[in-house]
BALOBA-1460 file (C-alpha; in Angstrom, 3 decimals):
// residues 283
<rec num="1" residu="m" x="53.003" y="57.650" z="-72.530"/>
<rec num="2" residu="l" x="50.871" y="57.069" z="-75.635"/>
<rec num="3" residu="y" x="47.493" y="55.498" z="-75.024"/>
<rec num="4" residu="v" x="46.013" y="53.509" z="-77.917"/>
<rec num="5" residu="a" x="42.406" y="52.416" z="-77.578"/>
<rec num="6" residu="r" x="41.785" y="48.676" z="-77.670"/>
<rec num="7" residu="l" x="39.784" y="47.423" z="-80.639"/>
<rec num="8" residu="k" x="36.597" y="45.451" z="-80.017"/>
<rec num="9" residu="g" x="37.381" y="41.768" z="-79.601"/>
<rec num="10" residu="e" x="41.103" y="42.431" z="-79.177"/>
<rec num="11" residu="t" x="42.746" y="40.497" z="-76.347"/>
<rec num="12" residu="m" x="43.729" y="42.719" z="-73.432"/>
<rec num="13" residu="s" x="47.370" y="42.474" z="-72.394"/>
<rec num="14" residu="r" x="48.217" y="41.946" z="-68.745"/>
<rec num="15" residu="n" x="49.334" y="45.572" z="-68.357"/>
<rec num="16" residu="e" x="46.598" y="47.256" z="-70.368"/>
<rec num="17" residu="p" x="44.081" y="47.864" z="-67.529"/>
<rec num="18" residu="i" x="46.668" y="49.600" z="-65.337"/>
<rec num="19" residu="d" x="48.041" y="51.514" z="-68.344"/>
<rec num="20" residu="e" x="44.536" y="52.755" z="-69.157"/>
<rec num="21" residu="f" x="44.022" y="53.860" z="-65.568"/>
<rec num="22" residu="i" x="47.392" y="55.653" z="-65.428"/>
<rec num="23" residu="e" x="46.487" y="57.475" z="-68.635"/>
<rec num="24" residu="t" x="43.116" y="58.492" z="-67.153"/>
<rec num="25" residu="i" x="44.862" y="60.065" z="-64.152"/>
<rec num="26" residu="r" x="47.419" y="61.743" z="-66.412"/>
<rec num="27" residu="i" x="44.603" y="63.336" z="-68.432"/>
<rec num="28" residu="l" x="42.840" y="64.513" z="-65.261"/>
<rec num="29" residu="r" x="46.070" y="66.178" z="-64.085"/>
<rec num="30" residu="a" x="47.016" y="67.670" z="-67.462"/>
<rec num="31" residu="p" x="46.054" y="71.161" z="-68.727"/>
<rec num="32" residu="g" x="42.411" y="71.026" z="-69.718"/>
<rec num="33" residu="g" x="41.758" y="68.219" z="-67.245"/>
<rec num="34" residu="c" x="39.906" y="68.355" z="-63.934"/>
<rec num="35" residu="e" x="40.561" y="71.560" z="-61.989"/>
<rec num="36" residu="w" x="40.195" y="69.785" z="-58.646"/>
<rec num="37" residu="d" x="42.695" y="67.043" z="-59.545"/>
<rec num="38" residu="r" x="45.122" y="69.621" z="-60.948"/>
<rec num="39" residu="a" x="44.958" y="71.649" z="-57.731"/>
<rec num="40" residu="q" x="45.869" y="68.762" z="-55.420"/>
<rec num="41" residu="t" x="49.284" y="68.246" z="-53.821"/>
<rec num="42" residu="h" x="50.875" y="65.348" z="-51.952"/>
<rec num="43" residu="e" x="49.904" y="67.046" z="-48.699"/>
<rec num="44" residu="s" x="46.363" y="68.134" z="-49.584"/>
<rec num="45" residu="i" x="45.116" y="64.595" z="-50.174"/>
<rec num="46" residu="a" x="47.378" y="62.716" z="-47.757"/>
<rec num="47" residu="r" x="44.402" y="62.100" z="-45.480"/>
<rec num="48" residu="n" x="42.537" y="60.423" z="-48.348"/>
<rec num="49" residu="m" x="45.147" y="57.655" z="-48.414"/>
<rec num="50" residu="i" x="44.415" y="56.798" z="-44.780"/>
<rec num="51" residu="e" x="40.646" y="56.970" z="-45.211"/>
<rec num="52" residu="e" x="40.616" y="54.759" z="-48.306"/>
<rec num="53" residu="a" x="42.844" y="52.174" z="-46.613"/>
<rec num="54" residu="y" x="40.481" y="52.009" z="-43.639"/>
<rec num="55" residu="e" x="37.465" y="51.619" z="-45.929"/>
<rec num="56" residu="a" x="39.227" y="48.732" z="-47.666"/>
<rec num="57" residu="v" x="39.844" y="47.079" z="-44.286"/>
<rec num="58" residu="d" x="36.162" y="47.517" z="-43.407"/>
<rec num="59" residu="a" x="35.225" y="45.810" z="-46.676"/>
<rec num="60" residu="i" x="37.578" y="42.913" z="-45.873"/>
<rec num="61" residu="q" x="36.095" y="42.486" z="-42.416"/>
<rec num="62" residu="s" x="32.534" y="42.652" z="-43.736"/>
<rec num="63" residu="g" x="33.206" y="39.769" z="-46.119"/>
<rec num="64" residu="d" x="31.663" y="41.734" z="-49.015"/>
<rec num="65" residu="r" x="34.031" y="40.964" z="-51.888"/>
<rec num="66" residu="d" x="32.267" y="43.246" z="-54.390"/>
<rec num="67" residu="h" x="32.691" y="46.119" z="-51.959"/>
<rec num="68" residu="l" x="36.327" y="45.114" z="-51.410"/>
<rec num="69" residu="r" x="36.947" y="45.221" z="-55.150"/>
<rec num="70" residu="e" x="35.610" y="48.784" z="-55.243"/>
<rec num="71" residu="e" x="37.621" y="49.913" z="-52.212"/>
<rec num="72" residu="l" x="40.855" y="48.416" z="-53.550"/>
<rec num="73" residu="g" x="40.287" y="50.537" z="-56.646"/>
<rec num="74" residu="d" x="40.021" y="53.614" z="-54.442"/>
<rec num="75" residu="v" x="43.298" y="52.696" z="-52.716"/>
<rec num="76" residu="l" x="44.963" y="52.222" z="-56.111"/>
<rec num="77" residu="l" x="43.630" y="55.637" z="-57.156"/>
<rec num="78" residu="q" x="45.540" y="57.233" z="-54.294"/>
<rec num="79" residu="v" x="48.770" y="55.454" z="-55.290"/>
<rec num="80" residu="i" x="48.476" y="56.405" z="-58.968"/>
<rec num="81" residu="l" x="47.425" y="59.986" z="-58.222"/>
<rec num="82" residu="q" x="50.316" y="60.546" z="-55.791"/>
<rec num="83" residu="s" x="52.707" y="58.997" z="-58.344"/>
<rec num="84" residu="q" x="51.396" y="61.258" z="-61.113"/>
<rec num="85" residu="m" x="51.869" y="64.319" z="-58.892"/>
<rec num="86" residu="a" x="55.465" y="63.223" z="-58.302"/>
<rec num="87" residu="e" x="56.024" y="62.714" z="-62.026"/>
<rec num="88" residu="d" x="54.582" y="66.147" z="-62.770"/>
<rec num="89" residu="a" x="57.092" y="67.619" z="-60.290"/>
<rec num="90" residu="g" x="60.006" y="65.599" z="-61.687"/>
<rec num="91" residu="e" x="60.364" y="63.602" z="-58.440"/>
<rec num="92" residu="f" x="59.661" y="60.004" z="-59.441"/>
<rec num="93" residu="t" x="57.224" y="57.946" z="-61.525"/>
<rec num="94" residu="f" x="54.808" y="55.088" z="-60.937"/>
<rec num="95" residu="d" x="57.342" y="52.827" z="-62.678"/>
<rec num="96" residu="d" x="59.889" y="53.842" z="-60.027"/>
<rec num="97" residu="v" x="57.394" y="52.898" z="-57.298"/>
<rec num="98" residu="c" x="56.862" y="49.486" z="-58.901"/>
<rec num="99" residu="r" x="60.593" y="48.863" z="-59.325"/>
<rec num="100" residu="d" x="61.331" y="49.791" z="-55.709"/>
<rec num="101" residu="i" x="58.649" y="47.549" z="-54.219"/>
<rec num="102" residu="n" x="59.584" y="44.695" z="-56.568"/>
<rec num="103" residu="e" x="63.218" y="44.932" z="-55.488"/>
<rec num="104" residu="k" x="62.136" y="44.963" z="-51.844"/>
<rec num="105" residu="m" x="59.981" y="41.857" z="-52.303"/>
<rec num="106" residu="h" x="62.899" y="40.003" z="-53.895"/>
<rec num="107" residu="r" x="65.280" y="41.206" z="-51.180"/>
<rec num="108" residu="r" x="63.015" y="40.175" z="-48.307"/>
<rec num="109" residu="h" x="62.096" y="36.775" z="-49.778"/>
<rec num="110" residu="p" x="65.501" y="35.105" z="-50.098"/>
<rec num="111" residu="h" x="63.801" y="31.747" z="-49.481"/>
<rec num="112" residu="v" x="61.962" y="32.236" z="-52.788"/>
<rec num="113" residu="f" x="64.372" y="34.304" z="-54.886"/>
<rec num="114" residu="g" x="67.631" y="33.299" z="-53.190"/>
<rec num="115" residu="n" x="69.288" y="30.332" z="-51.526"/>
<rec num="116" residu="q" x="67.850" y="30.600" z="-48.010"/>
<rec num="117" residu="s" x="64.976" y="28.554" z="-46.597"/>
<rec num="118" residu="a" x="61.763" y="29.220" z="-44.676"/>
<rec num="119" residu="r" x="59.538" y="26.184" z="-44.162"/>
<rec num="120" residu="t" x="56.657" y="27.801" z="-42.273"/>
<rec num="121" residu="p" x="54.773" y="31.130" z="-42.358"/>
<rec num="122" residu="d" x="56.366" y="32.047" z="-39.015"/>
<rec num="123" residu="e" x="59.866" y="31.390" z="-40.350"/>
<rec num="124" residu="a" x="59.139" y="33.499" z="-43.440"/>
<rec num="125" residu="y" x="57.815" y="36.346" z="-41.279"/>
<rec num="126" residu="e" x="60.796" y="36.214" z="-38.905"/>
<rec num="127" residu="q" x="63.169" y="36.283" z="-41.871"/>
<rec num="128" residu="w" x="61.352" y="39.316" z="-43.297"/>
<rec num="129" residu="e" x="61.669" y="41.127" z="-39.950"/>
<rec num="130" residu="r" x="65.391" y="40.288" z="-39.643"/>
<rec num="131" residu="i" x="66.129" y="41.655" z="-43.100"/>
<rec num="132" residu="k" x="64.014" y="44.718" z="-42.371"/>
<rec num="133" residu="e" x="65.946" y="45.405" z="-39.161"/>
<rec num="134" residu="v" x="69.278" y="45.107" z="-40.989"/>
<rec num="135" residu="e" x="68.059" y="47.631" z="-43.547"/>
<rec num="136" residu="k" x="66.889" y="49.972" z="-40.788"/>
<rec num="137" residu="k" x="70.211" y="49.701" z="-38.928"/>
<rec num="138" residu="d" x="72.114" y="50.529" z="-42.107"/>
<rec num="139" residu="a" x="69.903" y="53.577" z="-42.603"/>
<rec num="140" residu="e" x="70.450" y="54.642" z="-38.977"/>
<rec num="141" residu="k" x="74.234" y="54.278" z="-39.276"/>
<rec num="142" residu="n" x="74.197" y="56.471" z="-42.362"/>
<rec num="143" residu="g" x="72.131" y="59.079" z="-40.530"/>
<rec num="144" residu="q" x="69.210" y="58.555" z="-42.888"/>
<rec num="145" residu="e" x="66.760" y="57.349" z="-40.270"/>
<rec num="146" residu="r" x="66.353" y="57.237" z="-36.510"/>
<rec num="147" residu="f" x="65.197" y="54.061" z="-34.812"/>
<rec num="148" residu="l" x="61.535" y="55.057" z="-34.365"/>
<rec num="149" residu="d" x="61.206" y="56.899" z="-37.676"/>
<rec num="150" residu="g" x="59.876" y="53.667" z="-39.158"/>
<rec num="151" residu="v" x="56.667" y="54.156" z="-37.165"/>
<rec num="152" residu="p" x="54.629" y="56.751" z="-39.092"/>
<rec num="153" residu="r" x="53.355" y="59.648" z="-36.985"/>
<rec num="154" residu="s" x="50.185" y="59.561" z="-39.102"/>
<rec num="155" residu="f" x="49.248" y="56.151" z="-37.674"/>
<rec num="156" residu="p" x="46.310" y="56.133" z="-35.249"/>
<rec num="157" residu="a" x="47.660" y="56.643" z="-31.724"/>
<rec num="158" residu="l" x="46.863" y="53.105" z="-30.564"/>
<rec num="159" residu="m" x="48.670" y="51.608" z="-33.542"/>
<rec num="160" residu="q" x="51.631" y="53.941" z="-32.974"/>
<rec num="161" residu="a" x="51.879" y="52.892" z="-29.321"/>
<rec num="162" residu="q" x="51.850" y="49.243" z="-30.284"/>
<rec num="163" residu="k" x="54.398" y="49.623" z="-33.092"/>
<rec num="164" residu="i" x="56.737" y="51.751" z="-30.962"/>
<rec num="165" residu="s" x="56.549" y="49.269" z="-28.088"/>
<rec num="166" residu="k" x="57.203" y="46.287" z="-30.357"/>
<rec num="167" residu="k" x="60.260" y="47.973" z="-31.868"/>
<rec num="168" residu="v" x="61.936" y="48.785" z="-28.554"/>
<rec num="169" residu="i" x="61.000" y="45.364" z="-27.162"/>
<rec num="170" residu="g" x="62.717" y="43.864" z="-30.189"/>
<rec num="171" residu="i" x="66.065" y="45.268" z="-29.007"/>
<rec num="172" residu="g" x="65.525" y="44.273" z="-25.368"/>
<rec num="173" residu="f" x="63.938" y="47.400" z="-23.848"/>
<rec num="174" residu="e" x="61.018" y="45.855" z="-21.965"/>
<rec num="175" residu="w" x="59.688" y="44.866" z="-18.552"/>
<rec num="176" residu="e" x="60.722" y="41.431" z="-17.374"/>
<rec num="177" residu="s" x="57.257" y="40.185" z="-16.437"/>
<rec num="178" residu="i" x="53.604" y="41.086" z="-16.839"/>
<rec num="179" residu="d" x="53.453" y="41.802" z="-13.096"/>
<rec num="180" residu="d" x="56.037" y="44.551" z="-13.622"/>
<rec num="181" residu="v" x="53.826" y="46.110" z="-16.299"/>
<rec num="182" residu="w" x="50.776" y="45.876" z="-14.034"/>
<rec num="183" residu="d" x="52.706" y="47.742" z="-11.332"/>
<rec num="184" residu="v" x="53.558" y="50.513" z="-13.777"/>
<rec num="185" residu="m" x="49.937" y="50.561" z="-14.951"/>
<rec num="186" residu="l" x="48.652" y="51.054" z="-11.391"/>
<rec num="187" residu="s" x="51.228" y="53.783" z="-10.858"/>
<rec num="188" residu="e" x="50.099" y="55.582" z="-14.027"/>
<rec num="189" residu="i" x="46.447" y="55.355" z="-12.962"/>
<rec num="190" residu="a" x="47.348" y="56.889" z="-9.582"/>
<rec num="191" residu="e" x="49.162" y="59.726" z="-11.343"/>
<rec num="192" residu="l" x="46.116" y="60.296" z="-13.550"/>
<rec num="193" residu="r" x="43.805" y="60.460" z="-10.533"/>
<rec num="194" residu="d" x="46.115" y="62.969" z="-8.835"/>
<rec num="195" residu="a" x="46.370" y="65.127" z="-11.967"/>
<rec num="196" residu="y" x="42.600" y="65.133" z="-12.390"/>
<rec num="197" residu="a" x="42.042" y="65.993" z="-8.723"/>
<rec num="198" residu="q" x="44.315" y="69.028" z="-9.053"/>
<rec num="199" residu="a" x="42.997" y="70.194" z="-12.434"/>
<rec num="200" residu="d" x="40.576" y="73.035" z="-13.087"/>
<rec num="201" residu="k" x="37.257" y="71.506" z="-14.132"/>
<rec num="202" residu="d" x="34.049" y="72.872" z="-15.623"/>
<rec num="203" residu="e" x="30.584" y="72.441" z="-14.155"/>
<rec num="204" residu="r" x="30.355" y="68.944" z="-15.660"/>
<rec num="205" residu="g" x="33.634" y="67.843" z="-14.131"/>
<rec num="206" residu="r" x="35.575" y="67.970" z="-17.411"/>
<rec num="207" residu="a" x="39.268" y="68.888" z="-17.405"/>
<rec num="208" residu="s" x="39.547" y="69.138" z="-21.188"/>
<rec num="209" residu="d" x="41.751" y="72.245" z="-21.048"/>
<rec num="210" residu="d" x="44.329" y="70.666" z="-18.743"/>
<rec num="211" residu="a" x="47.221" y="69.263" z="-20.777"/>
<rec num="212" residu="s" x="48.671" y="67.430" z="-17.769"/>
<rec num="213" residu="v" x="45.496" y="65.343" z="-17.410"/>
<rec num="214" residu="a" x="45.510" y="64.514" z="-21.121"/>
<rec num="215" residu="l" x="49.147" y="63.449" z="-20.893"/>
<rec num="216" residu="e" x="48.437" y="61.173" z="-17.940"/>
<rec num="217" residu="v" x="45.510" y="59.588" z="-19.826"/>
<rec num="218" residu="g" x="47.931" y="58.937" z="-22.687"/>
<rec num="219" residu="d" x="50.451" y="57.346" z="-20.318"/>
<rec num="220" residu="v" x="47.774" y="54.984" z="-18.984"/>
<rec num="221" residu="l" x="46.740" y="53.966" z="-22.494"/>
<rec num="222" residu="f" x="50.350" y="53.508" z="-23.628"/>
<rec num="223" residu="t" x="51.117" y="51.325" z="-20.618"/>
<rec num="224" residu="f" x="47.999" y="49.233" z="-21.173"/>
<rec num="225" residu="v" x="49.148" y="48.558" z="-24.733"/>
<rec num="226" residu="n" x="52.225" y="46.972" z="-23.165"/>
<rec num="227" residu="v" x="50.028" y="44.924" z="-20.829"/>
<rec num="228" residu="a" x="48.301" y="43.558" z="-23.930"/>
<rec num="229" residu="l" x="51.636" y="42.849" z="-25.635"/>
<rec num="230" residu="k" x="52.816" y="40.871" z="-22.613"/>
<rec num="231" residu="m" x="49.615" y="38.831" z="-22.900"/>
<rec num="232" residu="g" x="50.239" y="38.245" z="-26.601"/>
<rec num="233" residu="i" x="47.159" y="40.298" z="-27.546"/>
<rec num="234" residu="d" x="47.043" y="42.732" z="-30.461"/>
<rec num="235" residu="a" x="45.536" y="45.850" z="-28.846"/>
<rec num="236" residu="e" x="44.291" y="47.276" z="-32.152"/>
<rec num="237" residu="t" x="42.406" y="44.075" z="-32.988"/>
<rec num="238" residu="a" x="41.057" y="43.789" z="-29.443"/>
<rec num="239" residu="l" x="39.681" y="47.335" z="-29.479"/>
<rec num="240" residu="r" x="38.141" y="46.783" z="-32.907"/>
<rec num="241" residu="m" x="36.371" y="43.718" z="-31.509"/>
<rec num="242" residu="s" x="34.988" y="45.775" z="-28.629"/>
<rec num="243" residu="c" x="33.838" y="48.522" z="-31.004"/>
<rec num="244" residu="h" x="32.102" y="45.883" z="-33.137"/>
<rec num="245" residu="k" x="30.411" y="44.436" z="-30.048"/>
<rec num="246" residu="f" x="29.264" y="47.870" z="-28.911"/>
<rec num="247" residu="r" x="27.854" y="48.668" z="-32.367"/>
<rec num="248" residu="n" x="25.861" y="45.438" z="-32.389"/>
<rec num="249" residu="r" x="24.399" y="46.088" z="-28.935"/>
<rec num="250" residu="w" x="23.552" y="49.677" z="-29.795"/>
<rec num="251" residu="n" x="21.886" y="48.557" z="-33.030"/>
<rec num="252" residu="y" x="19.742" y="46.199" z="-30.928"/>
<rec num="253" residu="i" x="18.656" y="49.105" z="-28.708"/>
<rec num="254" residu="e" x="17.907" y="51.245" z="-31.735"/>
<rec num="255" residu="g" x="15.913" y="48.455" z="-33.378"/>
<rec num="256" residu="a" x="13.916" y="47.803" z="-30.194"/>
<rec num="257" residu="a" x="13.095" y="51.500" z="-29.916"/>
<rec num="258" residu="r" x="11.959" y="51.582" z="-33.535"/>
<rec num="259" residu="v" x="9.609" y="48.637" z="-32.917"/>
<rec num="260" residu="q" x="8.032" y="50.758" z="-30.178"/>
<rec num="261" residu="g" x="7.694" y="53.661" z="-32.602"/>
<rec num="262" residu="r" x="10.268" y="55.690" z="-30.673"/>
<rec num="263" residu="a" x="13.710" y="57.189" z="-31.272"/>
<rec num="264" residu="v" x="16.621" y="56.108" z="-29.103"/>
<rec num="265" residu="s" x="16.824" y="59.638" z="-27.728"/>
<rec num="266" residu="d" x="13.280" y="59.178" z="-26.366"/>
<rec num="267" residu="l" x="14.368" y="56.264" z="-24.153"/>
<rec num="268" residu="s" x="15.358" y="56.804" z="-20.543"/>
<rec num="269" residu="v" x="18.736" y="55.629" z="-19.302"/>
<rec num="270" residu="q" x="16.977" y="52.854" z="-17.399"/>
<rec num="271" residu="e" x="15.184" y="51.670" z="-20.560"/>
<rec num="272" residu="m" x="18.459" y="51.716" z="-22.494"/>
<rec num="273" residu="n" x="20.157" y="49.628" z="-19.804"/>
<rec num="274" residu="v" x="17.358" y="47.034" z="-19.915"/>
<rec num="275" residu="l" x="17.701" y="46.747" z="-23.697"/>
<rec num="276" residu="w" x="21.484" y="46.629" z="-23.398"/>
<rec num="277" residu="d" x="21.197" y="43.628" z="-21.101"/>
<rec num="278" residu="e" x="18.807" y="42.006" z="-23.576"/>
<rec num="279" residu="a" x="21.327" y="42.567" z="-26.357"/>
<rec num="280" residu="k" x="24.007" y="40.837" z="-24.279"/>
<rec num="281" residu="q" x="21.724" y="37.846" z="-23.809"/>
<rec num="282" residu="v" x="21.102" y="37.365" z="-27.538"/>
<rec num="283" residu="e" x="24.775" y="37.590" z="-28.584"/>
């Protein structure tokens, strides 16, 4: 790719900003560029993709559009950098990435680019999911993908549990009623209590070295995700709401302590509980 600098006052083409950015990354990865960027691999910075995506979501939820603009740039950096690594290795290019996603968008929007119809957002979403499932089934038949391979193992565990459950529910593997799920939930809690009772524990009562206890905790959490699904609740969103609520209440405690000229760690448990109740009252 040849990069030609834009003259002052010259109108920027639609593609010029992205072309400039791609060229910047190419230079950073080329001989004589940045040693850190040149040393990276797909695997070494995989975690960065997750972190940048989460920071972008935080910016969305905060309502700070300037911050969102910055974080979207960081997400784009990860896409371009991974694409440049692939091009350097002769695997694929950023153009290939764009072509693939453009073809997918056309394929999954036949009500826009084809002769089908979708009159509501729900109908459009359901159509997308149907087409996606057909594509997945074709991949499974060809041995290219197993049914649950579409749920990335790198997802946070709660999100994985929810995605896995939704997929198997989609083909009919589910409990008939919410009462059935509650029964399983109670059974899993009983198994957890038994496993903990039998586990070796330290002086503080922790069984952190007992894998059977950890597995039973996981079973309880997985089952509760299905309780939420039966209720029509997105467990990831619900837990985020609780985390947000906890942060706000803790910030109240911290602020009250600061007014008193104290650190939170200087407060007694009783004092913290009093301030916690105050925080609940002012919500």
